[in-house]
Steps between C-alpha positions, in 0.01 A plus 500: 500500500206408271620143457537460878148636562348268238694200636383582858135511398522178298673309776261634764198400285639148460585470872172614649279224356759239585545635848133425581590129450757509777408352839606822660441823309773754579325731741762781453431505128126497557526788747730697273264480194173556673600764748685701237173544317310591812756688713619725224156548349608361167163354420215519753354844436219554257604861464782422260439632151309270263784508246866605508592701196828657410665510156247273336563189289525135599643560845180676596307227342677250728415708807138508390461128455206487742217611394364746293687411184435220253809301415405392149567853371831581668584762240231714659760619762700692245217678322317833558172508699182482302634276222310183412641156437356180362598152609536374144797732453697357793763221501286308756306346208780249463518402866321272749368733760190597692406802702178570696362758750264387779227745610289386800208709624282408796179701568232471762151423371204694634167342434176703530227344710230770462482876440708616792712205612810324369667184617854371476516271192854377564784572253567456131851428360603593148831398348625641165823376340619666175814366337692385202637163379794463266499128434841456333357338188207301632273684255278695737661821629228726635387745768242399755267622770374265768190605704434296811284488809411236761481166320512635144746637244500596134789544256497744211761499223613798303744521202834659587419776253235621754765554766636854546702667766521874569763645723383784725682810626490376860702190403186292507341296226170420336456155356224472238360160388226558245259747662624415850745720691715424803744697711635491861204713602208423264311230314264552206322186374306461174447121443161452340263291710758458772616825658463868419585804713786656688683497834732765644749402767537789754664549836751239394817373654740397226771245572819699590798498270851522643845426348532180701140395450383605153221241524338272758773255399759726662850503350421166329332724237844597377590136457172440310617778256822302442367144512122498442317291757220260423241740650554845649263692730421865549262694715347825363256615772517375856145622555263757351142616503296437188211693357317500169219328317482147356254287312584126530323263260141599447461664835413870548793742547625507861647814659811409699645718779712402797616165364849379573748415222834327462728482193796271420662341198689193370732457203741231371486188288300259720318473833685298765427131526375537859394808690287651772371857479283690737391866523260727685459866572173480698605500865228577754611771736815570300406716204735522205702198618601252237670159480636279219719190504622277218693177553620299209734225392768682295749343252833677490604655274206369285306181425705414191840511675411439862794483738275464800152596613388661821190627680513872451244757623421867510237716656408786726282610785397866480385633837265774368434698823872525571603529131760233552600255234654159616667308224575132506687304235784264411704803393489624861632173646159417648368147522157340447348187646175317409323396819251217556178550694672386820780753448758245389726580203467299186167571321654682205560423134479125446274449802158331433356745760567796269404345164150599407455673831312808610715594798870583549708599801838668471762649731746753370811607700759771445747658737237715668151349460300183487197510269230230549243465225199278472275518185172331450299486172231302323618312195143440389466869441840538326519678164708304254739745327725463201876491534810459272621141443801400287416255218713332237453791257525789744269652759124465537236638731307216672222499762644336811543760778243461780467833682275498804329836541235651724479276807877505560622594851866554580623521860816710527709534815834692505712451815824675587768240581687713754219530754217285364276807457213476253554772243201418277215251543189493291288293259479606139179415311386489141851383400641296217657154546682269252637160603650347187723204599400223251 
């Protein structure tokens, strides 16, 4: 029985990417996969528990792949709450691996004009990315914290001896890098001259965990546990409110209340060669709604022994007022198309129109919905972030990822295929946009 189940998953995983290359994608298969998730409520509800726990051990670790847990200390799953671990004691020191969390906070600025009047000062975006790099022998394993805003970013290295993880009784975690602390619901920064203060994430909507979708990668997450992919993706918080107090640079401390936050993570041994990523959870007239989409060129099973490559994608649209989560991804049998400005197909990876651009149009289809997305940014205001790149001696962090922040608008329109009814239509603002195709 177990062998049959594993064989079925492997064959399905191999077939789905190849099926997208067919002139006619088998509609019955598409309908079966997508409607099973939706009709039988296997994945769309945000009321599923954050984590499935039973007897403990590595099976639970597999079910918890999304989110809250760091992967570089996998022995944490079999240990009592409250115990501390250090990275230098783990087997990961010998491997080529990276892992990072992405915290994005958008707050509205209020500028005083005189004693009794305030004016709208626009918005301010802060991105904080803590993580670790195991370089496989390149000579520079370290932890890091990136701090970024519109048009600027800084990178701060820490020795691995300064990295500690504490398991918590509620199955959460606290990652400590130097004097900085991170969890799924809080940030505490203490980087001299750069950032000092704290943020608490409240009224949050965590990404739901189910047996068939332990991460935003769906059941592909189980394959990743067997054959590690080049880069894997997880979502921690669909949306949350943020409050606290921060001092950035030499500025005076700023009290923050009512800001919006989003949290995700990446891990693996390299970023993809080409990708598009877009995210926003600032929809006017649709509070608590959130959207994320990542499209990438994926080598299978990996870049060293590539049998074939395909354009894979994953993402979600969370309709906040209705508490409805719509998932889209290769693992659901859905398809994605890059559209040109005139609506024609063909402006995707390899197209001069996309390279170095500030705008992208995509159309996603599954058995039930069509999702049209148009994102616009300003590359002149992009923050250049660091990312992992393989080198001859191992893995190295290099500054090459242009992330457009602030003036990013994302039009999202979800249409039901059966009757053409618009299920969701809005423009998200203050988003993030990456177009890396060179």
